[in-house]
C-alpha positions as CSV (number, residue, x, y, z in Angstrom):
1,M,-53.7,23.1,21.7
2,S,-54.1,19.9,23.5
3,G,-51.3,18.9,25.0
4,A,-51.1,15.8,22.6
5,A,-50.2,18.2,19.9
6,E,-48.1,20.4,21.9
7,E,-44.7,19.7,19.5
8,G,-41.6,18.6,21.7
9,V,-43.8,17.0,24.2
10,D,-42.8,13.3,25.2
11,R,-46.6,11.9,25.3
12,R,-44.8,8.3,25.3
13,L,-45.7,5.9,28.3
14,R,-43.5,6.2,31.7
15,N,-44.5,3.3,33.2
16,I,-46.5,-0.3,32.7
17,V,-48.2,-2.3,35.3
18,I,-49.0,-5.8,34.8
19,V,-51.9,-7.3,37.4
20,G,-51.3,-11.1,37.3
21,G,-48.8,-13.8,36.5
22,G,-49.3,-16.8,35.1
23,T,-49.3,-17.9,31.4
24,A,-51.1,-14.1,30.5
25,G,-49.4,-11.9,32.5
26,W,-45.5,-13.5,31.6
27,M,-46.5,-13.7,28.4
28,A,-47.3,-9.6,28.0
29,A,-44.2,-9.4,30.5
30,A,-42.0,-11.1,28.1
31,A,-43.2,-9.6,24.5
32,L,-43.5,-6.2,26.3
33,A,-39.5,-6.5,27.2
34,Q,-38.5,-7.9,23.7
35,V,-40.6,-5.2,22.0
36,L,-40.3,-2.0,24.0
37,K,-36.6,-2.2,25.4
38,G,-36.9,-0.2,27.8
39,R,-37.8,2.6,25.9
40,F,-41.3,3.4,27.4
41,G,-39.9,2.8,31.2
42,P,-40.4,0.0,33.7
43,V,-42.8,-2.5,32.7
44,R,-43.5,-4.0,36.2
45,L,-45.6,-7.9,36.8
46,I,-47.1,-7.4,40.3
47,E,-48.6,-11.4,41.4
48,S,-49.3,-13.0,44.9
49,A,-47.7,-16.3,45.7
50,E,-51.2,-16.7,47.7
51,I,-52.9,-17.0,44.6
52,G,-53.1,-19.9,42.6
53,T,-53.6,-19.8,38.3
54,V,-55.8,-21.7,36.3
55,G,-53.1,-23.6,34.8
56,V,-54.3,-26.1,32.8
57,G,-54.2,-24.8,29.6
58,E,-51.6,-27.0,27.9
59,A,-52.3,-27.3,24.5
60,T,-51.8,-24.7,21.7
61,I,-52.6,-24.1,18.0
62,P,-49.6,-23.4,15.6
63,S,-49.9,-19.6,16.2
64,L,-47.3,-19.9,19.2
65,A,-44.6,-20.5,17.0
66,G,-44.9,-16.5,15.8
67,F,-44.8,-15.5,19.4
68,H,-41.6,-17.7,20.2
69,E,-40.0,-16.3,17.1
70,L,-40.5,-13.0,18.3
71,L,-38.7,-13.3,21.5
72,G,-35.6,-15.4,19.9
73,I,-36.7,-18.4,22.0
74,D,-35.4,-21.2,20.7
75,E,-37.6,-24.2,20.0
76,R,-35.3,-27.1,21.8
77,D,-34.6,-25.2,24.6
78,F,-38.7,-24.8,25.3
79,V,-39.4,-28.3,24.5
80,C,-36.7,-29.3,27.2
81,R,-38.1,-26.9,29.8
82,T,-41.5,-27.2,29.2
83,G,-42.1,-31.0,29.6
84,A,-43.0,-30.4,25.8
85,T,-44.6,-32.9,23.1
86,F,-45.5,-32.0,19.4
87,K,-49.0,-31.5,18.1
88,L,-50.4,-32.0,14.9
89,G,-53.6,-31.9,15.3
90,I,-57.0,-33.3,17.4
91,E,-58.5,-36.1,17.2
92,F,-62.8,-36.2,17.6
93,R,-64.3,-39.2,19.3
94,D,-68.1,-40.1,19.7
95,W,-68.8,-36.3,18.4
96,H,-70.6,-37.5,15.4
97,C,-72.4,-40.0,16.7
98,P,-70.8,-42.9,19.2
99,G,-68.3,-44.8,17.7
100,T,-67.7,-42.9,15.1
101,S,-63.9,-40.2,14.7
102,F,-62.5,-37.2,12.3
103,F,-59.5,-35.7,12.6
104,H,-58.9,-31.6,12.9
105,P,-55.3,-31.1,10.8
106,F,-53.2,-28.2,11.2
107,G,-52.3,-26.9,7.8
108,G,-54.2,-27.8,4.9
109,Y,-55.1,-31.3,2.4
110,G,-53.1,-31.8,-0.4
111,V,-50.1,-30.9,-1.5
112,G,-48.9,-27.3,-3.3
113,L,-52.2,-26.5,-3.8
114,D,-54.7,-23.6,-3.1
115,P,-57.0,-24.8,-0.2
116,A,-60.4,-23.6,-1.6
117,L,-59.0,-25.9,-4.9
118,F,-58.3,-28.7,-3.1
119,Q,-61.4,-28.7,-1.9
120,S,-63.2,-27.8,-4.9
121,F,-60.8,-31.3,-6.5
122,W,-61.8,-33.3,-3.8
123,L,-65.3,-32.1,-3.1
124,R,-65.9,-33.5,-7.3
125,A,-64.3,-36.7,-6.8
126,R,-66.4,-37.4,-3.8
127,T,-69.3,-36.8,-6.1
128,E,-68.1,-38.6,-8.7
129,G,-67.5,-42.0,-6.5
130,D,-64.2,-41.1,-5.2
131,T,-64.8,-43.5,-1.7
132,R,-61.5,-41.9,0.2
133,G,-61.9,-39.7,3.3
134,L,-60.5,-36.3,3.7
135,A,-57.9,-37.0,6.5
136,E,-56.0,-39.5,3.8
137,W,-55.1,-36.0,2.1
138,S,-53.3,-34.8,5.2
139,I,-50.1,-35.4,6.3
140,N,-50.9,-33.7,9.4
141,N,-53.4,-36.8,9.7
142,L,-51.7,-39.5,8.5
143,A,-48.4,-38.5,10.8
144,A,-50.5,-38.5,13.5
145,A,-52.2,-42.0,13.2
146,R,-48.7,-43.5,12.5
147,G,-47.5,-41.8,15.7
148,R,-44.9,-39.7,13.7
149,F,-43.2,-36.7,13.8
150,A,-41.0,-34.4,12.1
151,P,-40.8,-30.3,11.5
152,Q,-41.3,-31.0,7.6
153,G,-41.5,-33.6,5.4
154,Q,-40.0,-35.0,2.3
155,G,-41.3,-33.7,-0.6
156,V,-44.3,-31.8,1.3
157,G,-41.8,-28.8,2.9
158,P,-42.3,-27.3,6.5
159,L,-45.5,-29.0,9.0
160,S,-48.0,-26.7,10.8
161,Y,-47.9,-28.3,14.4
162,A,-48.2,-26.5,17.8
163,Y,-47.7,-28.0,21.5
164,H,-48.8,-29.7,24.3
165,F,-46.7,-28.1,27.6
166,D,-46.6,-28.0,31.1
167,A,-48.6,-24.5,31.3
168,S,-47.0,-24.0,35.4
169,L,-43.7,-24.8,33.7
170,Y,-44.3,-22.7,30.8
171,A,-44.9,-19.6,32.7
172,Q,-41.2,-20.0,35.1
173,Y,-40.0,-20.8,31.7
174,L,-41.8,-16.9,30.6
175,R,-40.7,-15.8,33.6
176,A,-37.3,-16.4,33.6
177,Y,-37.0,-14.9,30.2
178,A,-39.0,-11.3,31.1
179,E,-36.6,-10.8,34.0
180,A,-33.8,-11.3,32.5
181,H,-35.1,-8.6,29.8
182,G,-35.3,-6.0,32.9
183,V,-39.3,-6.9,33.9
184,E,-39.5,-6.3,37.3
185,R,-41.9,-8.9,39.4
186,I,-43.8,-7.3,42.5
187,E,-44.6,-10.2,45.1
188,G,-47.9,-8.6,46.7
189,R,-52.0,-9.1,47.1
190,I,-53.6,-6.2,45.8
191,E,-56.2,-4.6,48.6
192,A,-57.6,-1.7,46.2
193,V,-57.6,-0.4,42.6
194,V,-57.1,4.1,42.5
195,H,-59.0,5.7,40.2
196,T,-60.4,9.3,40.3
197,R,-61.3,9.9,37.0
198,P,-64.2,8.3,34.7
199,E,-61.7,5.0,32.9
200,R,-58.9,6.1,33.9
201,L,-56.6,3.9,36.8
202,D,-54.1,5.4,38.5
203,A,-52.4,3.2,40.7
204,V,-53.2,-0.1,42.9
205,R,-52.4,-0.4,46.3
206,L,-50.9,-3.2,48.3
207,A,-51.3,-5.1,51.0
208,G,-49.3,-3.3,53.1
209,G,-49.6,0.3,52.0
210,R,-47.1,0.1,49.0
211,V,-48.5,1.9,46.2
212,I,-47.8,1.1,42.3
213,D,-48.7,3.6,39.7
214,G,-48.9,3.5,36.0
215,D,-49.9,4.9,33.0
216,L,-51.3,1.6,31.0
217,F,-52.3,-1.4,33.2
218,L,-52.8,-4.7,31.8
219,D,-55.2,-6.8,33.8
220,C,-53.7,-10.9,34.0
221,S,-56.0,-11.3,37.3
222,G,-57.8,-14.0,35.7
223,F,-61.5,-14.7,35.8
224,H,-62.8,-12.2,38.7
225,G,-60.8,-9.0,36.3
226,L,-59.5,-7.1,39.5
227,L,-59.1,-4.3,37.3
228,L,-61.3,-4.5,33.9
229,A,-64.6,-6.0,36.0
230,G,-63.7,-5.1,39.2
231,A,-62.6,-1.5,39.4
232,L,-64.2,-0.5,36.4
233,G,-67.3,-2.2,36.3
234,E,-67.2,-3.7,32.2
235,G,-69.8,-5.8,31.3
236,F,-70.3,-9.3,30.2
237,E,-71.0,-11.0,26.9
238,D,-72.8,-14.0,28.0
239,W,-72.9,-16.8,25.8
240,S,-73.9,-19.7,27.4
241,H,-77.3,-20.4,25.5
242,W,-74.7,-21.4,22.6
243,L,-72.2,-22.9,25.0
244,P,-73.6,-24.4,28.0
245,C,-70.9,-26.1,29.3
246,D,-70.1,-24.6,32.6
247,R,-67.7,-26.6,34.5
248,A,-64.5,-28.6,34.1
249,V,-62.4,-31.0,36.5
250,A,-59.1,-31.8,35.7
251,V,-56.5,-33.7,36.7
252,G,-53.0,-35.1,35.9
253,S,-52.3,-38.8,35.6
254,E,-49.2,-41.1,35.1
255,R,-47.8,-41.3,31.1
256,A,-48.8,-44.7,29.8
257,G,-47.3,-45.8,26.7
258,A,-46.2,-43.8,24.0
259,F,-46.9,-40.1,24.0
260,T,-48.9,-39.2,20.8
261,P,-48.5,-36.1,18.5
262,F,-51.7,-34.9,18.6
263,T,-54.9,-34.0,21.9
264,R,-58.0,-36.3,21.7
265,S,-61.5,-35.2,22.9
266,T,-63.9,-37.4,23.5
267,A,-67.5,-36.4,23.6
268,M,-69.1,-37.6,26.5
269,E,-72.6,-37.6,28.1
270,A,-72.8,-34.2,29.0
271,G,-69.8,-32.5,27.0
272,W,-66.5,-33.7,26.2
273,R,-63.2,-35.0,27.8
274,W,-59.9,-34.1,26.7
275,R,-56.3,-35.8,26.6
276,I,-52.9,-34.0,26.7
277,P,-49.6,-36.0,26.3
278,L,-47.0,-34.2,27.9
279,Q,-43.4,-36.2,28.4
280,R,-43.8,-37.1,31.6
281,R,-47.7,-37.1,32.5
282,T,-50.7,-36.9,30.5
283,G,-52.8,-34.3,31.0
284,N,-56.9,-35.0,31.3
285,G,-60.5,-32.8,31.7
286,Y,-64.0,-33.3,31.6
287,V,-65.6,-30.3,30.1
288,Y,-69.7,-30.1,31.1
289,C,-72.8,-28.7,31.4
290,S,-73.7,-28.2,35.6
291,R,-77.2,-28.7,34.2
292,D,-76.7,-32.2,33.2
293,L,-73.9,-33.3,35.3
294,S,-73.0,-33.0,38.8
295,D,-69.3,-31.9,39.7
296,D,-69.0,-35.3,41.8
297,E,-70.2,-37.3,39.1
298,A,-68.5,-36.0,36.7
299,A,-64.9,-36.2,38.6
300,A,-66.1,-40.2,38.9
301,R,-66.4,-39.9,35.1
302,L,-63.0,-38.1,34.2
303,L,-60.8,-40.2,37.0
304,G,-62.5,-44.0,35.7
305,E,-61.3,-43.0,32.0
306,L,-57.5,-42.1,32.7
307,D,-54.8,-44.1,31.5
308,G,-52.8,-44.4,33.9
309,S,-53.0,-43.5,37.6
310,A,-54.1,-40.2,38.9
311,L,-51.8,-37.7,40.6
312,G,-53.6,-36.4,42.8
313,E,-57.6,-34.8,43.0
314,P,-59.9,-33.7,40.3
315,R,-59.7,-29.7,40.6
316,L,-63.0,-28.3,39.9
317,L,-63.1,-25.0,37.5
318,R,-66.1,-22.8,37.2
319,F,-66.6,-20.5,34.4
320,T,-69.8,-19.1,31.1
321,A,-68.6,-18.9,28.2
322,G,-68.6,-15.4,26.6
323,R,-66.2,-12.6,26.7
324,R,-66.2,-8.5,28.4
325,K,-67.9,-6.1,26.4
326,R,-64.5,-4.5,26.0
327,S,-61.2,-5.6,26.6
328,W,-59.9,-2.2,26.6
329,V,-61.6,0.6,28.9
330,G,-59.5,4.0,29.0
331,N,-55.7,2.9,30.2
332,C,-56.4,-0.6,31.3
333,V,-56.1,-3.9,28.9
334,A,-57.5,-7.0,29.9
335,L,-55.9,-10.3,28.6
336,G,-56.3,-14.0,29.1
337,L,-59.3,-14.8,31.5
338,A,-60.2,-11.6,32.4
339,A,-61.0,-10.7,28.8
340,G,-63.3,-13.6,28.2
341,F,-63.1,-17.6,27.6
342,L,-64.2,-20.1,25.8
343,E,-63.9,-23.6,26.3
344,P,-60.8,-25.2,25.2
345,L,-62.0,-27.7,22.5
346,E,-59.6,-25.6,19.8
347,S,-57.0,-25.2,22.3
348,T,-57.4,-21.4,22.1
349,S,-56.5,-19.9,25.2
350,I,-52.6,-19.0,24.5
351,H,-53.6,-18.6,21.2
352,L,-56.3,-15.0,22.6
353,I,-53.6,-13.8,24.7
354,Q,-51.0,-13.7,21.6
355,T,-53.6,-11.7,19.3
356,G,-54.6,-9.6,22.2
357,I,-50.4,-8.5,23.2
358,G,-49.8,-8.6,19.1
359,R,-53.5,-6.2,19.0
360,L,-52.0,-4.2,21.8
361,L,-48.2,-3.4,20.6
362,S,-49.6,-2.9,17.1
363,L,-52.2,0.2,18.8
364,F,-50.0,1.2,21.0
365,P,-51.1,4.4,23.0
366,D,-49.1,7.4,24.6
367,R,-50.5,8.8,27.8
368,D,-53.6,10.3,25.8
369,F,-55.0,7.5,25.3
370,D,-57.5,8.0,22.3
371,P,-60.6,6.6,22.5
372,V,-60.2,5.7,19.2
373,I,-57.3,3.3,19.5
374,A,-59.5,1.4,22.2
375,R,-62.5,1.1,20.0
376,E,-60.3,-0.6,17.5
377,Y,-59.0,-3.2,19.2
378,N,-62.7,-3.8,21.0
379,R,-63.9,-4.3,17.9
380,L,-61.3,-6.9,16.4
381,T,-61.0,-8.3,19.8
382,A,-64.8,-8.8,19.6
383,L,-64.9,-10.2,15.9
384,E,-62.1,-12.9,17.3
385,Y,-63.7,-13.9,19.6
386,E,-67.4,-14.5,17.7
387,R,-65.3,-16.3,15.0
388,I,-63.8,-18.7,17.3
389,R,-66.8,-19.2,19.3
390,D,-68.8,-20.3,15.7
391,F,-66.4,-22.6,14.8
392,I,-66.5,-24.4,18.0
393,I,-70.7,-24.2,18.0
394,L,-70.4,-26.3,15.1
395,H,-68.9,-29.1,16.8
396,Y,-71.9,-29.4,18.8
397,S,-74.5,-28.2,16.8
398,A,-73.1,-30.9,13.4
399,S,-73.2,-33.7,15.7
400,Q,-75.7,-36.7,15.2
401,R,-76.1,-37.9,18.6
402,D,-79.3,-37.7,21.1
403,D,-78.5,-40.0,23.0
404,T,-78.9,-37.1,26.1
405,D,-81.2,-34.6,26.8
406,F,-77.3,-32.6,26.4
407,W,-76.7,-33.4,22.8
408,R,-80.6,-33.4,21.8
409,R,-80.4,-29.7,22.9
410,V,-77.1,-28.6,21.1
411,R,-78.2,-30.2,18.1
412,S,-81.6,-28.1,18.0
413,M,-80.0,-24.5,19.5
414,P,-80.9,-21.5,17.1
415,L,-77.3,-20.5,15.8
416,P,-75.4,-17.1,15.5
417,E,-76.5,-15.5,12.1
418,E,-73.2,-15.8,10.3
419,L,-72.7,-19.0,11.3
420,A,-76.2,-20.1,9.9
421,Y,-74.7,-18.1,7.3
422,R,-71.6,-19.5,5.9
423,Q,-73.1,-23.6,7.1
424,S,-76.1,-22.6,4.5
425,M,-73.7,-21.0,2.3
426,F,-71.2,-24.4,2.1
427,E,-74.4,-26.9,2.0
428,R,-75.6,-25.4,-1.0
429,T,-72.9,-23.9,-3.2
430,G,-69.7,-26.1,-1.5
431,H,-68.2,-22.4,-0.7
432,N,-66.4,-22.1,2.5
433,V,-67.0,-18.0,3.3
434,T,-64.1,-16.7,4.9
435,F,-65.1,-13.6,7.7
436,E,-62.5,-10.8,9.2
437,E,-60.4,-11.7,12.0
438,E,-60.9,-16.0,11.5
439,T,-58.4,-18.3,13.4
440,F,-59.8,-21.4,12.0
441,L,-59.3,-21.1,8.1
442,L,-61.3,-23.4,5.5
443,P,-59.2,-26.1,6.2
444,S,-60.3,-26.2,9.8
445,W,-64.4,-25.5,8.7
446,L,-63.9,-28.8,6.2
447,S,-62.4,-31.3,8.8
448,V,-65.6,-30.3,10.7
449,Y,-68.2,-30.5,8.5
450,A,-67.0,-33.7,6.6
451,G,-66.6,-35.1,10.0
452,H,-69.9,-34.5,11.2
453,Q,-71.1,-35.9,7.1
454,V,-72.4,-32.1,6.6
455,W,-72.0,-32.1,2.7
456,P,-72.7,-29.6,-0.2
457,A,-75.5,-30.5,-2.6
458,R,-73.0,-29.7,-5.5
459,H,-69.7,-28.9,-6.1
460,E,-68.2,-25.8,-7.6
461,P,-69.3,-25.8,-11.3
462,V,-66.3,-24.5,-12.7
463,I,-64.1,-27.1,-11.7
464,D,-66.0,-29.6,-13.9
465,A,-63.6,-27.7,-16.9
466,L,-61.1,-30.1,-15.8
467,P,-60.9,-33.8,-17.6
468,R,-61.8,-36.4,-14.8
469,A,-58.4,-39.0,-16.0
470,E,-56.2,-35.3,-15.5
471,L,-58.0,-34.8,-12.1
472,E,-57.8,-38.8,-11.4
473,R,-53.7,-38.7,-11.9
474,G,-53.1,-35.2,-10.1
475,L,-54.9,-36.7,-6.8
476,A,-53.3,-40.2,-6.9
477,A,-49.8,-38.2,-7.1
478,M,-50.6,-36.6,-4.8
479,R,-51.8,-39.2,-2.3
480,A,-48.7,-40.6,-2.7
481,A,-47.0,-37.9,-2.1
482,I,-48.6,-37.4,0.7
483,D,-48.2,-41.0,2.4
484,Q,-44.1,-40.9,1.5
485,A,-43.9,-38.0,3.7
486,A,-46.0,-39.6,6.7
487,N,-43.8,-42.9,6.5
488,S,-40.5,-40.9,6.3
489,F,-40.7,-39.3,9.5
490,P,-39.5,-40.7,12.9
491,G,-42.0,-41.5,15.5
492,H,-43.0,-39.2,17.8
493,A,-41.4,-39.9,21.0
494,D,-38.5,-40.6,19.8
495,Y,-37.7,-37.2,18.4
496,V,-38.5,-35.4,21.7
497,A,-36.1,-37.9,23.2
498,R,-33.5,-37.4,20.6
499,L,-34.4,-33.4,20.9
500,C,-33.9,-33.7,24.5
501,G,-30.8,-36.1,24.9
């Protein structure tokens, strides 16, 4: 009989070691401290003040509210202590072609209607001559365009929203939470990783000789993946043939004017530029392909587009789009940049950390580390990365820009099989396909299709059973309710000012 099956033998983990701080490390530490409550031995986090963090991931998607709810974090406290603002969606400028824009709102379109049903009604109305754009049916879009925000609207219920915040302050905020809940922080630089068995780590050795042993190791060490890639040699699945941007320059600037309740993404000659409004400054960056633009040119282009004065020199980041072939190997789980990287076009970096933590907790191991648990974790993680990857690719591949070599290449590249299938289904039938482990659901895909003028050949025929007059009355009432709710919100800056005093 194996040790795992011996009756009365305690196989629980005895200690957990997190390698690396930053957003990924401290999110993991906070969640494990809250959920495990010390019943699986100590949770220890090793980080070195000598090693910086990327610290540019300042925009999120709505799932983060669920993470904060798990931790019992008060929204007001979080917003005020991290310099946060609210985010209703993302504005895409010049993506379809120069001079155009569209909005990806969080939440659905319409009011009180299943997303698939609204899509069918709206597509039918469009074929019958209704010229109102998709944006007019989104409470988030109308409120964002008017610079307004509140957590819920009159007659339309709670809104789906996310946050912008200072990533360094967020890591500090979570560190304070984790340490208050029993996590031990160890200052030190790791010199060696000890593992005497295949795919099983035993300990890490710090500069100065201290050895930290553990049962479960979480690799939150960033792009270089000290444990998973370095010690265990796990391979990388490169997606740069679909997502060729491999550089970013980032810089903060003085806040100029009112801060908007949305992220802005502006297409550029060799990639795209982000603008993220915070309470005390604005985050800016240019994500680009080094084949088409030099680092110096990218920095100059970014500095030339700022709303306010730069708060330092642009910081250069190098990366490759893709993921580790396995995120969980033996007794090591990689989170954040150690697990993979997708450009922040749809603000998914922190979301992927959060879902990785959630998946770990739902498939939590004992000291036997049954390989089937890691296999399922890796299967679901791979699917999630691929679904987000395909959604990001659509932003490029459906564009009609042909003004630079970069845009001509990304428009003509072969698509991943499932993306080609789902786009073909939409274009031919008006049906939006949904796969397992989707992050972005039907309304999100519809917003990008419509923004790029990708239209189906027909609407779904069953919708023709509804009389036209009834359809028009229903849509008119819905549009009036959305407009009224958007107008009832206070200004975004006023809301944040009242929240934080």
